[in-house]
C-alpha positions in Angstrom: 121.0 208.2 294.8 122.3 211.1 292.7 119.6 213.3 294.1 120.7 212.5 297.6 124.3 213.1 296.7 123.3 216.5 295.2 121.8 217.5 298.5 125.2 217.0 300.2 126.5 220.4 298.9 124.3 222.1 301.5 126.2 220.8 304.5 129.8 220.5 305.7 130.2 217.0 304.5 129.6 217.8 300.9 133.0 216.7 299.8 132.3 213.0 300.7 130.6 212.4 297.4 133.6 213.4 295.3 135.7 210.2 295.6 132.7 208.0 294.7 131.8 210.3 291.8 135.4 210.3 290.4 135.7 206.5 290.8 132.4 206.0 289.1 133.5 208.2 286.1 136.8 206.3 286.0 135.1 202.9 286.1 132.6 203.8 283.3 135.4 205.2 281.1 137.5 202.1 281.6 134.6 199.8 280.8 133.7 201.8 277.7 137.2 201.8 276.5 137.9 198.1 277.0 134.5 197.0 275.7 134.8 199.2 272.6 138.2 197.8 271.8 137.4 194.1 272.2 133.8 194.1 270.8 135.5 194.7 267.5 138.1 192.0 267.8 137.0 188.7 266.4 137.5 185.6 268.5 139.5 182.8 266.8 137.0 180.1 267.7 134.4 181.9 265.6 131.5 181.3 268.0 129.0 183.9 269.1 128.3 184.9 272.7 125.0 183.0 272.7 126.7 179.9 271.4 129.5 180.1 274.0 127.0 180.6 276.8 125.0 177.6 275.5 128.1 175.4 275.3 129.2 176.4 278.9 125.7 175.7 280.3 125.4 172.3 278.5 128.8 171.1 279.6 127.8 171.7 283.2 124.4 170.0 282.9 122.4 173.2 282.9 120.3 172.3 279.8 117.2 173.9 281.4 118.8 177.4 281.5 117.6 179.3 278.5 119.6 182.0 276.7 117.6 185.0 275.4 118.4 188.2 273.5 117.4 191.5 275.2 117.4 195.1 274.0 119.9 197.7 275.3 123.6 198.2 275.7 125.3 195.9 278.2 122.0 194.9 279.7 123.3 191.3 280.1 122.2 189.5 283.2 121.3 186.2 284.7 117.9 185.9 286.3 117.9 183.4 289.1 114.1 183.5 289.6 113.6 182.1 286.1 117.0 180.5 285.7 117.5 182.2 282.4 120.4 184.1 280.7 119.8 187.4 279.0 122.3 188.8 276.6 122.2 192.2 274.8 122.1 192.0 271.1 125.7 192.9 270.6 126.9 190.1 272.9 124.3 187.6 271.8 125.3 187.7 268.2 128.8 189.0 268.5 131.7 186.7 267.6 134.3 188.8 269.5 136.4 188.6 272.6 134.2 191.0 274.5 131.0 189.2 273.5 132.4 185.9 274.8 133.8 187.4 277.9 130.5 189.0 278.9 128.4 185.9 277.9 130.7 183.6 279.9 130.5 185.9 282.9 126.7 185.7 282.9 126.9 181.9 282.5 129.2 182.0 285.5 126.3 183.2 287.6 124.2 180.2 286.5 127.1 178.0 287.6 127.1 179.8 291.0 123.4 179.2 291.3 123.9 175.5 290.5 126.6 175.2 293.1 124.6 177.2 295.7 127.4 179.7 296.0 127.0 181.4 299.4 127.3 185.1 298.4 124.8 184.6 295.5 122.3 182.9 297.7 122.6 185.7 300.3 122.2 188.4 297.6 119.1 186.6 296.3 117.6 186.7 299.8 118.3 190.4 300.1 116.7 191.4 296.8 113.3 192.2 298.3 114.9 194.3 301.1 117.0 196.0 298.5 113.9 197.0 296.6 112.5 198.8 299.7 115.9 200.4 300.3 116.0 201.8 296.8 112.5 203.2 297.2 113.7 204.7 300.5 116.6 206.4 298.8 114.2 208.0 296.4 112.0 209.3 299.2 115.0 210.6 301.1 115.9 212.7 298.1 112.4 214.0 297.7 111.8 214.8 301.4 115.2 216.3 301.8 114.2 219.1 299.4 111.5 220.2 301.9 112.6 219.3 305.4 116.4 218.9 305.1 118.7 216.0 305.3 119.4 216.3 309.1 115.9 215.1 310.0 116.3 212.2 307.7 119.7 211.1 308.9 118.5 208.1 310.9 116.4 206.8 308.0 119.3 207.5 305.7 121.7 205.4 307.8 119.2 202.4 307.7 118.5 202.8 303.9 122.1 203.2 302.8 123.3 200.6 305.3 121.1 198.1 303.5 122.3 199.3 300.1 125.9 199.2 301.1 125.6 195.7 302.5 123.9 194.5 299.3 126.6 196.0 297.1 129.4 194.7 299.3 127.9 191.1 298.9 127.7 191.8 295.2 131.5 192.2 294.8 132.4 188.5 295.5 129.5 187.4 293.4 130.7 189.4 290.4 134.4 188.7 290.9 133.8 185.0 291.2 131.6 184.9 288.1 134.5 186.6 286.2 137.0 184.1 287.5 134.8 181.2 286.4 134.3 182.8 283.0 138.1 183.2 282.4 138.8 179.6 283.4 136.0 177.9 281.5 136.6 179.9 278.3 140.2 178.6 278.2 139.4 175.1 279.3 136.8 174.7 276.6 138.9 176.2 273.9 136.3 178.9 273.2 139.2 181.5 273.5 142.9 180.9 272.9 145.4 181.7 275.6 146.6 184.8 273.6 143.0 186.1 273.7 142.5 185.6 277.5 144.2 189.0 278.2 141.4 190.8 276.3 138.7 188.8 278.1 140.4 189.7 281.4 140.5 193.4 280.5 136.8 193.6 279.7 135.7 191.7 282.8 138.1 193.5 285.2 136.8 196.8 283.8 133.2 195.8 284.4 134.1 194.8 288.0 135.3 198.3 288.7 131.8 199.6 288.1 130.6 197.5 291.1 133.4 198.7 293.2 132.6 202.3 292.4 128.9 201.7 293.3 129.8 200.2 296.6 132.2 203.0 297.5 129.6 205.6 296.5 127.0 204.0 298.8 129.5 203.6 301.6 130.4 207.3 301.5 126.7 208.3 301.4 126.1 206.1 304.4 129.1 207.8 306.1 127.5 211.1 305.3 124.3 210.3 307.1 126.3 208.8 310.1 128.2 212.1 310.5 125.1 214.1 310.3 123.5 211.9 313.0 126.6 212.2 315.2 126.6 215.9 314.8 123.0 216.1 315.9 123.8 213.9 319.0 126.7 216.2 320.0 124.5 219.3 319.7 121.7 217.8 321.8 
């Protein structure tokens, strides 16, 4: 997508990528700052992220959902195809406010899956289409270097229409998982009430990265729509 955005500088709508870029930078800085602060703040319950996730899953009857450690920084995710939870090393072993917040958030996705939460079910169905759209975005950036974005405008509208829809559906999925995480951490006593603000700061900062991605895709979609409309007026 960055390559596509880079090509915008060659037409009159180049400025459309600026709000998304600035929001993306802000979101990453906010997440980095919040996570760095609370990954070093021990949680009073003394449990690790993996232990918290396991307890949450067990209390909701999800004994078959396994919790695994994965490499990378903030690579935490729930895989609905294998019904498994994957936590980065720092959150898997960490006994901190940030580690519990992130782990409970991913467990929240498992709870959504168990409850057949509508937006999650829809997002799962769109994953194959999203794969094609992501490949399409790559080929737009490659072809645009040779034949120009104007001739790719219609394809761009379709591709980024799909991407924007997927990311729009992702927002309620992520916000709901965070809501569930905040509630269950307090209800189970895994975090104390005075620690809940730290959990909220980490999860709210993470949510902004999804908002930024959606805004960026929406503006890219708008860019292609404007090119297409410009072509229609000229013809």
